C-alpha positions as CSV (number, residue, x, y, z in Angstrom):
1,X,3.7,-26.1,14.3
2,X,3.4,-29.2,16.4
3,X,2.5,-29.6,20.3
4,X,6.1,-30.3,20.9
5,X,7.1,-26.5,20.3
6,X,7.9,-23.8,22.6
7,X,7.4,-19.9,21.9
8,X,10.5,-18.3,22.3
9,X,12.0,-14.5,21.8
10,X,13.9,-13.9,18.1
11,X,16.6,-12.9,20.3
12,X,17.3,-16.4,21.5
13,X,17.2,-17.6,17.9
14,X,19.1,-14.9,16.0
15,X,21.0,-11.7,16.3
16,X,20.4,-8.6,13.9
17,X,22.6,-5.9,12.1
18,X,21.1,-2.8,10.6
19,X,21.8,0.1,8.2
20,X,20.0,3.2,7.2
21,X,20.0,5.1,3.8
22,X,17.3,7.8,3.2
23,X,14.1,6.6,4.1
24,X,15.0,2.7,3.8
25,X,16.1,0.7,6.5
26,X,18.1,-2.5,6.0
27,X,18.1,-5.2,8.7
28,X,19.7,-8.7,8.7
29,X,18.6,-11.4,11.1
30,X,21.2,-14.0,11.4
31,X,20.5,-17.6,12.7
32,X,22.9,-18.7,16.1
33,X,22.9,-22.0,14.5
34,X,22.1,-23.5,11.0
35,X,19.7,-25.8,12.3
36,X,17.7,-22.7,13.6
37,X,17.9,-21.1,10.1
38,X,14.9,-22.9,8.6
39,X,12.5,-21.8,11.3
40,X,13.4,-18.1,10.5
41,X,12.8,-18.5,6.7
42,X,9.5,-20.2,7.8
43,X,8.4,-18.0,10.3
44,X,9.6,-14.5,9.7
45,X,8.2,-13.3,6.6
46,X,8.2,-9.6,5.2
47,X,4.6,-9.5,5.8
48,X,5.1,-10.4,9.5
49,X,7.9,-8.3,9.8
50,X,6.3,-5.3,8.7
51,X,3.0,-6.3,10.7
52,X,5.4,-6.4,13.6
53,X,6.7,-3.0,13.5
54,X,2.9,-1.4,13.0
55,X,3.1,2.0,11.5
56,X,6.7,2.6,11.7
57,X,6.9,0.9,8.3
58,X,4.9,2.9,5.6
59,X,6.4,1.2,2.5
60,X,7.1,-2.3,1.2
61,X,9.3,-4.8,2.8
62,X,11.4,-7.0,0.8
63,X,13.2,-10.1,2.1
64,X,16.1,-11.7,0.7
65,X,17.3,-15.3,1.7
66,X,21.2,-15.5,2.4
67,X,21.2,-19.1,2.9
68,X,25.1,-19.6,3.0
69,X,25.0,-17.2,6.1
70,X,21.9,-18.3,7.6
71,X,20.6,-15.0,7.3
72,X,17.5,-13.1,6.0
73,X,17.9,-9.6,4.9
74,X,14.6,-7.1,5.1
75,X,14.9,-4.0,3.0
76,X,12.2,-1.8,4.7
77,X,11.0,1.4,2.2
78,X,9.3,4.0,4.4
79,X,11.1,3.1,7.5
80,X,12.5,6.2,8.8
81,X,9.8,8.8,8.9
82,X,11.2,10.3,5.6
83,X,14.9,9.8,6.5
84,X,17.3,9.8,9.4
85,X,18.1,13.5,8.9
86,X,14.5,14.6,8.3
87,X,12.8,12.8,10.8
88,X,12.1,13.8,14.5
89,X,11.2,10.3,15.6
90,X,14.7,8.9,17.2
91,X,13.2,5.7,17.7
92,X,12.5,4.8,13.8
93,X,16.0,4.5,13.0
94,X,17.0,1.2,11.7
95,X,18.9,0.2,14.7
96,X,15.9,0.6,16.8
97,X,13.7,-1.4,14.4
98,X,16.3,-4.3,14.5
99,X,16.4,-4.2,18.2
100,X,12.6,-4.3,18.6
101,X,12.3,-7.4,15.8
102,X,14.1,-9.2,18.4
103,X,10.9,-9.5,20.5
104,X,9.3,-11.2,17.6
105,X,8.1,-14.8,18.8
106,X,9.2,-17.8,17.0
107,X,8.1,-21.4,17.5
108,X,10.9,-24.0,18.0
109,X,10.8,-27.6,18.1
110,X,12.0,-28.7,21.6
111,X,14.8,-31.1,19.9
112,X,16.4,-27.6,19.1
113,X,15.8,-25.7,22.3
114,X,19.6,-26.5,23.5
115,X,20.6,-24.3,20.5
116,X,19.0,-21.3,21.9
117,X,21.1,-18.6,23.5
118,X,19.8,-17.2,26.9
119,X,20.5,-13.9,28.4
120,X,22.5,-14.1,31.3
121,X,21.8,-11.6,34.1
122,X,23.9,-8.8,34.7
């Protein structure tokens, strides 16, 4: 990206939803605004998604683009330590993986910064 961008956390660009089935986790990432969606498509690839989670995902990660919803859907095989009911590792559940990806850094052009969500202090 050009020099007129800023790195921000994914949580400012998008929100996530997740589901688990067996040893597979399904995580959807939804852009907060249609103008932010191309940034997700460009910067959050299946390979980057898997690398971000390091050893938590042992199998293949597939990415599906859901353009009409401004979303990316990731299907992560081998992501739940053998399956939610078999694993002793609570942090490998899909909800934890979807929350963790919100810490991924995205470069955003300065003209799109007003579209970002900023967490308000509680």
